[in-house]
DOZA-34260 format. One record per residue (C-alpha): residue number from 1; x, y, z. Coordinates in nm, 4 decimals, decimal comma. Each point is the difference from the previous one (the first is absolute). Layout:
<recs>
NUM; X; Y; Z $
...
</recs>
This chain:
<recs>
1; -10,2751; -9,3971; -3,0384 $
2; -0,3204; 0,1862; -0,0911 $
3; 0,1846; 0,2182; -0,2479 $
4; 0,1569; -0,3050; -0,1648 $
5; -0,3423; -0,1624; -0,0381 $
6; -0,1460; 0,3150; -0,1548 $
7; 0,2905; 0,0479; -0,2392 $
8; -0,0056; -0,3656; -0,1038 $
9; -0,3757; 0,0078; -0,0592 $
10; 0,0118; 0,3181; -0,2061 $
11; 0,2877; -0,1340; -0,2114 $
12; -0,1709; -0,3345; -0,0660 $
13; -0,3350; 0,1546; -0,0916 $
14; 0,1557; 0,2685; -0,2171 $
15; 0,2241; -0,2357; -0,1966 $
16; -0,2759; -0,2573; -0,0356 $
17; -0,2439; 0,2592; -0,1320 $
18; 0,2365; 0,0933; -0,2811 $
19; 0,0408; -0,3425; -0,1588 $
20; -0,1745; -0,0258; -0,3334 $
21; -0,1415; 0,3523; 0,0057 $
22; 0,2042; 0,1618; -0,2756 $
23; -0,2294; -0,1175; -0,2781 $
24; -0,3208; 0,0654; 0,1927 $
25; 0,0485; 0,3637; 0,0926 $
26; 0,0126; 0,1620; -0,3448 $
27; -0,3686; -0,0064; -0,0992 $
28; -0,3129; 0,1045; 0,1942 $
29; -0,1347; -0,3573; 0,0104 $
30; 0,3395; -0,1269; 0,1144 $
31; 0,0699; 0,2704; 0,2581 $
32; -0,3524; 0,0420; 0,1368 $
33; -0,1430; -0,3545; -0,0455 $
34; 0,2977; -0,2406; -0,0287 $
35; -0,1211; -0,0873; -0,3537 $
36; -0,3182; -0,1594; 0,1425 $
37; 0,1897; -0,3200; 0,0718 $
38; -0,0272; -0,0865; 0,3719 $
39; -0,0717; -0,3591; 0,1053 $
40; -0,2278; -0,1123; 0,2842 $
41; 0,2427; 0,0177; 0,2940 $
42; 0,1655; 0,3211; -0,1134 $
43; -0,3402; 0,1636; -0,0523 $
44; -0,1374; -0,1243; 0,3312 $
45; 0,2990; 0,1173; 0,2019 $
46; 0,0151; 0,3380; -0,1691 $
47; -0,3701; 0,0531; 0,0832 $
48; 0,0491; -0,1290; 0,3546 $
49; 0,3182; 0,1951; 0,0711 $
50; -0,1475; 0,3130; -0,1545 $
51; -0,3114; -0,0136; 0,2182 $
52; 0,1504; -0,1277; 0,3284 $
53; 0,2300; 0,2824; 0,0906 $
54; 0,0599; 0,2367; 0,2910 $
55; -0,3724; -0,0314; 0,0603 $
56; 0,0623; -0,3719; 0,0564 $
57; 0,3151; 0,0063; 0,2136 $
58; -0,0620; 0,3094; 0,2103 $
59; -0,3698; 0,0686; -0,0602 $
60; -0,1226; -0,3526; 0,0777 $
61; 0,2201; -0,0269; 0,3097 $
62; -0,1122; 0,3447; 0,1177 $
63; -0,3661; -0,0843; -0,0586 $
64; 0,0472; -0,3322; 0,1791 $
65; 0,1358; 0,1934; 0,2976 $
66; -0,2858; 0,2521; -0,0055 $
67; -0,3064; -0,2162; -0,0767 $
68; 0,1115; -0,3666; 0,0056 $
69; -0,0894; -0,3022; -0,2130 $
70; -0,3131; 0,1585; -0,1438 $
71; 0,2364; 0,1811; -0,2347 $
72; 0,1427; -0,3308; -0,1241 $
73; -0,3365; -0,1539; -0,0836 $
74; -0,1173; 0,3095; -0,1830 $
75; 0,3238; 0,0493; -0,1957 $
76; 0,0776; -0,3641; -0,0791 $
77; -0,3459; -0,0881; -0,1299 $
78; -0,0526; 0,3382; -0,1611 $
79; 0,3332; -0,0039; -0,1805 $
80; -0,0571; -0,3585; -0,1096 $
81; -0,3401; 0,0932; -0,1415 $
82; 0,1791; 0,2430; -0,2326 $
83; 0,0760; -0,2997; -0,2219 $
84; -0,3672; 0,0204; -0,1059 $
85; 0,0556; 0,3367; -0,1627 $
86; 0,3262; -0,1303; -0,1472 $
87; -0,2121; -0,2545; -0,1863 $
88; -0,2881; 0,2327; -0,0862 $
89; 0,2078; 0,2982; -0,1129 $
90; 0,3524; -0,1345; -0,0411 $
91; -0,0803; -0,2474; -0,2770 $
92; -0,1833; 0,2653; -0,2028 $
93; 0,2796; 0,2512; 0,0565 $
94; 0,2593; -0,2525; -0,1185 $
95; -0,1914; -0,0759; -0,3214 $
96; -0,0552; 0,3658; -0,0869 $
97; 0,3563; 0,0921; 0,0916 $
98; 0,1427; -0,2787; -0,2148 $
99; -0,2215; 0,0804; -0,2992 $
100; 0,0428; 0,3776; 0,0046 $
101; 0,3412; 0,0509; 0,1611 $
102; -0,1223; 0,1911; 0,3054 $
103; 0,2608; 0,0852; 0,2613 $
104; -0,1868; 0,2199; 0,2477 $
105; -0,3446; -0,0490; 0,1586 $
106; -0,1336; 0,3273; -0,1427 $
107; 0,0920; -0,1038; -0,3553 $
108; -0,2430; -0,2891; 0,0333 $
109; -0,2731; 0,2252; 0,1442 $
110; 0,0465; 0,2448; -0,2882 $
111; -0,0187; -0,2754; -0,2603 $
112; -0,3232; -0,1370; 0,1478 $
113; -0,1757; 0,3347; 0,0543 $
114; 0,1574; 0,2386; -0,2517 $
115; 0,0100; 0,2727; 0,2667 $
116; 0,3217; 0,1976; 0,0422 $
117; -0,1396; 0,1752; 0,3077 $
118; -0,0754; -0,3326; 0,1715 $
119; 0,3462; -0,1258; -0,0914 $
120; 0,1733; 0,2985; 0,1597 $
121; -0,2160; 0,0006; 0,3115 $
122; 0,0525; -0,3752; 0,0408 $
123; 0,3774; 0,0373; -0,0386 $
124; 0,0108; 0,3053; 0,2300 $
125; -0,1795; -0,1835; 0,2815 $
126; 0,2439; -0,2896; -0,0314 $
127; 0,2889; 0,2439; 0,0329 $
128; -0,1450; 0,2001; 0,2873 $
129; -0,1083; -0,2874; 0,2251 $
130; 0,3033; -0,2193; -0,0626 $
131; 0,2266; 0,2643; 0,1531 $
132; -0,0989; -0,0647; 0,3652 $
133; 0,0664; -0,3725; -0,0464 $
134; 0,3273; 0,0715; -0,1801 $
135; 0,1104; 0,2283; 0,2831 $
136; -0,1025; -0,2693; 0,2468 $
137; 0,2730; -0,2290; -0,1387 $
138; 0,2610; 0,2708; 0,0423 $
139; -0,1199; 0,0684; 0,3550 $
140; 0,0234; -0,3701; 0,0840 $
141; 0,3561; -0,0178; -0,1285 $
142; 0,0959; 0,2997; 0,2123 $
143; -0,1539; -0,1507; 0,3147 $
144; 0,1770; -0,3310; -0,0558 $
145; 0,3465; 0,1398; -0,0642 $
146; -0,0282; 0,2372; 0,2956 $
147; -0,1046; -0,2840; 0,2318 $
148; 0,2484; -0,2674; -0,1038 $
149; 0,2947; 0,2416; 0,0098 $
150; -0,1091; 0,1511; 0,3354 $
151; -0,0283; 0,3421; -0,1597 $
152; 0,3393; -0,0106; -0,1736 $
153; -0,1893; 0,0385; -0,3264 $
154; -0,2625; 0,2695; 0,0744 $
155; -0,3505; -0,0335; -0,1423 $
156; 0,0436; 0,2526; -0,2803 $
157; 0,3334; -0,1485; -0,1105 $
158; -0,1480; -0,3484; -0,0023 $
159; -0,2899; 0,1080; -0,2195 $
160; 0,2378; 0,1733; -0,2387 $
161; 0,2529; -0,2823; -0,0321 $
162; -0,2542; -0,2725; -0,0736 $
163; -0,1854; 0,2214; -0,2467 $
164; 0,3188; 0,0699; -0,1927 $
165; 0,0768; -0,3719; -0,0145 $
166; -0,3491; -0,0791; -0,1296 $
167; 0,0239; 0,2729; -0,2637 $
168; 0,3272; -0,1483; -0,1225 $
169; -0,1236; -0,3459; -0,0924 $
170; -0,3367; 0,1219; -0,1310 $
171; 0,1808; 0,2533; -0,2204 $
172; 0,2235; -0,2671; -0,1484 $
173; -0,2293; -0,2968; -0,0482 $
174; -0,3646; 0,1064; 0,0263 $
175; -0,2659; -0,2667; 0,0530 $
176; 0,2446; -0,2840; -0,0638 $
177; 0,2162; 0,1152; 0,2892 $
178; -0,3077; 0,0552; 0,2155 $
179; -0,1332; -0,3509; -0,0673 $
180; 0,3380; -0,1615; 0,0672 $
181; 0,0380; 0,1782; 0,3329 $
182; -0,3634; -0,0631; 0,0969 $
183; 0,0429; -0,3777; -0,0330 $
184; 0,3045; -0,0008; 0,2287 $
185; -0,1437; 0,2553; 0,2402 $
186; -0,3364; -0,1762; 0,0247 $
187; 0,1633; -0,3291; 0,0997 $
188; 0,2319; 0,1769; 0,2430 $
189; -0,2884; 0,1949; 0,1545 $
190; -0,2102; -0,3109; 0,0743 $
191; 0,2868; -0,2125; 0,1308 $
192; 0,1453; 0,2642; 0,2313 $
193; -0,3360; 0,0991; 0,1445 $
194; -0,0751; -0,3649; 0,0808 $
195; 0,3352; -0,0427; 0,1747 $
196; -0,0522; 0,3281; 0,1871 $
197; -0,3268; -0,1302; 0,1474 $
198; 0,1749; -0,3182; 0,1163 $
199; 0,2938; 0,1860; 0,1579 $
200; -0,2104; 0,2658; 0,1760 $
201; -0,2646; -0,2424; 0,1282 $
202; 0,2676; -0,2296; 0,1426 $
203; 0,1633; 0,2956; 0,1725 $
204; -0,3242; 0,0955; 0,1788 $
205; -0,0739; -0,3518; 0,1242 $
206; -0,1436; -0,1800; -0,2991 $
207; -0,2923; 0,0832; -0,2276 $
208; -0,2734; -0,1539; 0,2154 $
209; 0,1238; 0,1269; 0,3363 $
210; 0,0643; 0,3484; -0,1380 $
211; -0,3512; 0,0219; -0,1419 $
212; -0,1454; -0,1079; 0,3334 $
213; 0,1870; 0,2861; 0,1679 $
214; -0,1207; 0,2530; -0,2577 $
215; -0,3572; -0,1284; 0,0297 $
216; 0,0113; 0,0524; 0,3747 $
217; 0,1113; 0,3588; -0,0581 $
218; -0,2217; 0,0957; -0,2965 $
219; -0,2613; -0,2595; -0,1028 $
220; -0,1445; 0,2438; -0,2553 $
221; 0,3023; -0,0647; -0,2219 $
222; -0,1464; -0,3455; -0,0694 $
223; -0,3575; 0,1087; -0,0712 $
224; -0,1550; 0,0331; -0,3440 $
225; -0,0698; 0,3685; 0,0599 $
226; 0,3530; 0,0767; 0,1202 $
227; 0,1122; 0,2398; 0,2717 $
228; -0,2393; 0,2846; 0,0652 $
229; -0,2584; -0,1554; -0,2349 $
230; 0,2194; 0,1032; -0,2942 $
231; -0,1898; -0,2228; -0,2438 $
232; -0,3718; -0,0138; 0,0780 $
233; -0,1928; -0,2316; -0,2379 $
234; -0,0789; 0,2548; -0,2726 $
235; 0,3509; 0,1415; -0,0071 $
236; 0,1548; -0,3475; 0,0111 $
237; -0,2118; -0,1067; -0,2963 $
238; 0,0873; 0,3213; -0,1846 $
239; 0,3735; -0,0555; 0,0290 $
240; -0,0337; -0,3703; -0,0755 $
241; -0,1414; 0,0679; -0,3471 $
242; 0,1794; 0,3298; -0,0624 $
243; 0,3208; -0,1566; -0,1313 $
244; -0,1816; -0,1606; -0,2937 $
245; -0,0585; 0,3512; -0,1329 $
246; 0,3211; 0,1626; 0,1163 $
247; 0,2973; -0,2209; -0,0851 $
248; -0,0518; -0,0231; -0,3796 $
249; -0,0153; 0,3806; -0,0204 $
250; 0,3543; 0,0564; 0,1184 $
251; 0,1781; 0,0946; -0,3233 $
252; 0,2911; -0,2344; 0,0739 $
253; -0,2476; -0,2909; 0,0423 $
254; -0,2191; 0,0960; -0,2979 $
255; 0,3070; 0,0095; -0,2261 $
256; 0,1031; -0,3467; 0,1153 $
257; -0,3071; -0,1396; -0,1707 $
258; 0,1675; 0,1047; -0,3258 $
259; 0,3302; -0,1769; 0,0604 $
260; -0,1111; -0,3629; 0,0361 $
261; 0,1388; -0,2343; -0,2652 $
262; -0,3490; -0,1338; -0,0730 $
263; -0,3499; -0,0087; 0,1475 $
264; 0,0588; -0,3270; 0,1881 $
265; 0,3035; 0,1521; 0,1710 $
266; -0,2174; 0,2832; 0,1267 $
267; -0,2695; -0,2373; 0,1275 $
268; 0,2497; -0,2216; 0,1825 $
269; 0,1588; 0,3042; 0,1633 $
270; -0,3449; 0,1207; 0,1092 $
271; -0,0692; -0,3373; 0,1637 $
272; 0,3276; 0,0142; 0,1931 $
273; -0,0798; 0,3529; 0,1082 $
274; -0,3274; -0,1205; 0,1465 $
275; 0,1766; -0,2569; 0,2192 $
276; 0,3354; 0,1389; 0,1156 $
277; -0,1299; 0,3072; 0,1932 $
278; -0,1870; -0,2331; 0,2368 $
279; 0,3392; -0,1244; 0,1194 $
280; 0,2318; 0,2974; -0,0149 $
281; -0,2395; 0,2649; 0,1394 $
282; -0,0012; -0,1585; 0,3459 $
283; 0,3753; 0,0293; 0,0553 $
284; 0,0481; 0,3747; 0,0676 $
285; -0,3305; 0,0134; 0,1908 $
286; 0,1314; -0,2654; 0,2424 $
287; 0,3061; 0,2121; 0,0681 $
288; -0,2182; 0,3067; 0,0515 $
289; -0,2239; -0,1805; 0,2514 $
290; 0,2973; -0,1435; 0,1912 $
291; 0,1468; 0,3494; 0,0111 $
292; -0,2270; 0,0787; 0,2956 $
293; 0,2190; -0,2206; 0,2193 $
294; 0,3118; 0,2085; -0,0591 $
295; -0,1344; 0,3433; -0,1014 $
296; -0,3422; 0,0386; 0,1650 $
297; -0,0546; 0,3753; -0,0404 $
298; 0,0709; 0,0950; -0,3629 $
299; -0,2346; 0,2452; -0,1751 $
300; -0,0321; 0,1711; -0,3407 $
301; 0,2984; -0,0180; -0,2342 $
302; 0,1998; -0,1994; 0,2567 $
303; -0,2277; -0,3034; -0,0526 $
304; 0,1202; -0,0268; -0,3613 $
305; 0,3510; -0,0672; 0,1325 $
306; -0,0996; -0,2982; 0,2145 $
307; 0,1608; -0,2472; -0,2422 $
308; 0,3540; 0,1462; 0,0116 $
309; -0,0394; 0,0625; 0,3726 $
310; -0,0909; -0,3647; 0,0656 $
311; 0,2870; -0,1216; -0,2149 $
312; 0,2449; 0,2234; 0,1820 $
313; -0,1298; -0,1199; 0,3375 $
314; -0,0254; -0,3733; -0,0706 $
315; 0,2573; -0,0991; -0,2614 $
316; 0,3728; 0,0364; -0,0660 $
317; 0,1096; 0,3139; -0,1773 $
318; 0,0987; -0,1864; -0,3156 $
319; -0,3391; -0,1728; -0,0221 $
320; -0,1926; 0,3247; 0,0510 $
321; 0,2073; 0,1506; -0,2793 $
322; -0,0764; -0,2958; -0,2264 $
323; -0,3770; 0,0177; 0,0575 $
324; -0,0050; 0,3741; -0,0446 $
325; 0,1842; -0,0525; -0,3257 $
326; -0,2992; -0,2116; -0,1008 $
327; -0,2220; 0,2918; 0,0948 $
328; 0,2088; 0,2312; -0,2156 $
329; -0,0473; -0,2511; -0,2806 $
330; -0,3765; 0,0323; 0,0396 $
331; 0,0156; 0,3789; -0,0062 $
332; 0,2148; 0,0138; -0,3098 $
333; -0,2058; -0,2619; -0,1847 $
334; -0,2984; 0,2336; 0,0251 $
335; 0,1870; 0,3263; -0,0425 $
336; 0,1707; -0,1131; -0,3210 $
337; -0,3307; -0,1094; -0,1539 $
338; -0,1761; 0,3215; 0,0960 $
339; 0,2763; 0,2191; -0,1390 $
340; -0,0037; -0,1919; -0,3265 $
341; -0,3824; 0,0029; -0,0260 $
342; -0,0314; 0,3724; 0,0691 $
343; 0,2780; 0,0919; -0,2416 $
344; -0,1713; -0,2131; -0,2650 $
345; -0,3324; 0,1786; 0,0544 $
346; 0,1517; 0,3468; -0,0365 $
347; 0,1979; -0,1001; -0,3095 $
348; -0,2806; -0,1833; -0,1809 $
349; -0,3103; 0,1892; 0,1173 $
350; 0,1193; 0,3579; 0,0410 $
351; 0,3037; 0,0439; -0,2269 $
352; -0,0577; -0,2335; -0,2949 $
353; -0,3499; 0,1291; -0,0911 $
354; 0,1477; 0,3486; -0,0524 $
355; 0,3309; -0,1122; -0,1563 $
356; -0,0904; -0,2875; -0,2292 $
357; 0,3385; 0,0169; -0,1733 $
358; 0,1805; -0,1154; 0,3165 $
359; 0,2048; -0,3071; -0,0921 $
360; 0,0104; -0,3261; 0,1936 $
361; 0,3366; 0,0684; 0,1644 $
362; -0,1134; 0,3537; 0,0898 $
363; -0,3045; -0,1449; 0,1769 $
364; 0,2297; -0,2166; 0,2090 $
365; 0,2204; 0,3022; 0,0764 $
366; -0,3005; 0,2062; 0,1122 $
367; -0,1085; -0,2914; 0,2175 $
368; 0,3386; -0,0109; 0,1702 $
369; -0,0046; 0,3748; 0,0670 $
370; -0,3439; -0,0258; 0,1628 $
371; 0,1204; -0,2876; 0,2186 $
372; 0,2462; 0,2435; 0,1568 $
373; -0,2563; 0,2808; 0,0317 $
374; -0,2598; -0,2194; 0,1691 $
375; 0,2598; -0,1421; 0,2371 $
376; 0,0845; 0,3546; 0,1113 $
377; -0,3705; 0,0797; 0,0510 $
378; -0,0330; -0,3167; 0,2085 $
379; 0,2921; 0,1090; 0,2154 $
380; -0,1620; 0,3389; 0,0595 $
381; -0,3249; -0,1668; 0,1125 $
382; 0,1970; -0,2397; 0,2221 $
383; 0,1539; 0,2975; 0,1800 $
384; -0,3431; 0,0649; 0,1590 $
385; -0,1685; -0,3430; 0,0362 $
386; -0,3601; -0,0638; 0,1064 $
387; -0,0895; -0,1091; 0,3550 $
388; 0,0305; -0,3728; -0,0796 $
389; 0,0963; -0,2139; -0,2977 $
390; -0,3480; -0,1543; 0,0026 $
391; -0,1574; 0,3455; -0,0212 $
392; 0,2265; 0,1038; -0,2863 $
393; -0,0593; -0,3202; -0,1926 $
394; -0,3762; 0,0047; 0,0296 $
395; -0,0290; 0,3503; -0,1475 $
396; 0,1926; -0,1232; -0,3012 $
397; -0,2075; -0,3185; -0,0245 $
398; -0,3315; 0,1828; 0,0176 $
399; 0,0934; 0,2556; -0,2646 $
400; 0,1021; -0,2668; -0,2495 $
401; -0,3007; -0,2241; 0,0701 $
402; -0,2246; 0,2798; -0,1305 $
403; 0,1236; -0,0931; -0,3499 $
404; -0,1350; -0,3548; 0,0244 $
405; -0,3677; 0,0639; -0,0931 $
406; 0,0983; 0,1813; -0,3203 $
407; 0,2545; -0,2691; -0,0845 $
408; -0,2453; -0,2811; 0,0672 $
409; -0,2732; 0,1552; -0,2136 $
410; 0,2503; 0,0689; -0,2778 $
411; 0,1251; -0,3580; -0,0134 $
412; -0,2794; -0,2227; 0,1282 $
413; -0,3124; 0,2140; 0,0343 $
414; -0,0728; 0,0711; -0,3645 $
415; 0,1786; 0,3340; -0,0074 $
416; -0,0190; 0,3287; 0,1894 $
417; -0,1241; 0,3384; -0,1148 $
418; 0,3128; 0,2202; 0,0335 $
419; -0,1916; 0,2843; 0,1677 $
420; -0,1241; -0,2314; 0,2727 $
421; 0,3408; -0,1666; 0,0348 $
422; 0,1546; 0,3421; 0,0631 $
423; -0,2843; 0,0968; 0,2336 $
424; 0,0428; -0,3239; 0,1953 $
425; 0,3711; 0,0660; 0,0538 $
426; -0,0369; 0,3673; 0,0960 $
427; -0,2907; -0,0590; 0,2398 $
428; 0,1735; -0,3052; 0,1478 $
429; 0,3231; 0,1846; 0,0771 $
430; -0,1902; 0,2978; 0,1413 $
431; -0,1933; -0,2285; 0,2339 $
432; 0,3100; -0,1935; 0,1014 $
433; 0,1946; 0,3117; 0,0948 $
434; -0,3063; 0,1471; 0,1674 $
435; -0,0316; -0,3030; 0,2286 $
436; 0,3783; -0,0266; 0,0501 $
437; 0,0384; 0,3609; 0,1153 $
438; -0,3317; -0,0188; 0,1914 $
439; -0,1677; 0,2695; -0,2077 $
440; -0,2910; -0,2420; -0,0542 $
441; -0,1550; -0,1391; 0,3218 $
442; 0,0789; -0,3655; 0,0660 $
443; -0,3702; -0,0640; 0,0629 $
444; -0,0422; -0,0193; -0,3757 $
445; 0,2164; -0,3140; -0,0041 $
446; -0,2728; -0,1937; 0,1840 $
447; 0,2636; -0,2041; 0,1814 $
448; 0,1852; -0,1096; -0,3157 $
449; 0,3558; 0,0919; -0,0965 $
450; 0,0176; 0,3187; -0,2044 $
451; 0,1501; -0,1710; -0,3044 $
452; -0,2960; -0,2371; -0,0413 $
453; -0,2531; 0,2832; 0,0174 $
454; 0,2029; 0,1938; -0,2565 $
455; 0,0192; -0,3053; -0,2283 $
456; -0,3755; -0,0528; 0,0280 $
457; -0,0603; 0,3582; -0,1159 $
458; 0,2497; -0,0399; -0,2863 $
459; -0,1615; -0,3236; -0,1170 $
460; -0,3402; 0,1687; 0,0196 $
461; 0,1181; 0,2843; -0,2243 $
462; 0,1457; -0,2237; -0,2733 $
463; -0,3024; -0,2321; 0,0041 $
464; -0,2274; 0,3039; -0,0235 $
465; 0,2099; 0,1209; -0,2897 $
466; -0,0464; -0,3351; -0,1728 $
467; -0,3785; 0,0302; 0,0279 $
468; 0,0008; 0,3590; -0,1271 $
469; 0,2250; -0,0971; -0,2888 $
470; -0,2279; -0,2852; -0,1020 $
471; -0,3159; 0,2136; 0,0192 $
472; 0,1102; 0,3447; -0,1124 $
473; 0,3495; -0,0496; -0,1423 $
474; 0,1651; 0,2219; 0,2624 $
475; 0,3769; -0,0399; -0,0334 $
</recs>
């Protein structure tokens, strides 16, 4: 039954993604940006499905198991607050993209600053720090297929099969295919996760009774700080506001600001994005918390598999397969967007500047080749995953958030001196990795999350650069 569900899902998504793509995949704007023609719902769901991925299905459930409902409050409100930056930056990005034909984020930065060095550093950071998050989707797919087939499809084969499938429809249809699949996969993801909560909670005695049992076992799961004081006030505040700076800097999200049909479409999608996470973020966390009733002693990587474990323990085989198909939908809806975004960046920011005679169809061909290359790199990273999905995701998030101060000053802060924009990025990434690998003592965080301290330093550098530029003309 599980294999029939998987085959049926893959066939439906693949065939649906191909409809109407033949005329959209021959030019860079068509292949990479779906001819800038997405309506409100299509844009909203492609942003939602792109952002809520393996980190949502497995990461949220795993974090719910480890630290409890504190994770929900921080993620739901924080992710919802990202709509603020969608308004502040997204509207400006759409206008500039429409007027000047930008396709990649770094093209916009180059146009506004005139600095080739800043353009290449900006694009390089997007490439480098998107890879962990890209690999995270592949890892999630491997975990899911291994669990729902009871090991019949081993982890490495699962990661490979789903990656090949994703490559296929991205190769053929580009952004149009991605947007079509994201709409279907976003709806499927939300519906199946809601039903999964109902089925699992009923199996363990009902939502209220089950929570009473968990509270008796581990009351810390219901505290604001979370288990083991995971989110003390300063760290909780840090992560609450962090997503405002992080989410717009994912290249696949940044590029979606270009593809709205008009400015009102973008604003309506931003409003929806501010509301929907408040509802959907709670669902996997509930399953993670209830997981203590059935699997009380999970640690490390095993906690990220609490969702498939709970489905296997408390639902029929066919239903577990159906929900995990929804999870696969979430993984692929992020993986496809990341592959397309990264291939676009390499084609437009690293090949085109040195080969200006490359024709439009050649640009699309190069993009398709890089989709395959980046998918292979993602598979290689997935072969040796980090300790937890949350850990892997947050490294990626922090590295990309470093780009926000330079982007903000470029678009809304009156401009940035290229030297200080570059300095901000280099210093920010050095600090981030120093804190991540514990080469810089945690005492220098003063109780805050590392990403907020790094962002504060980056903002300080670009603001200082603005003052120097105004007084002495330092570029």
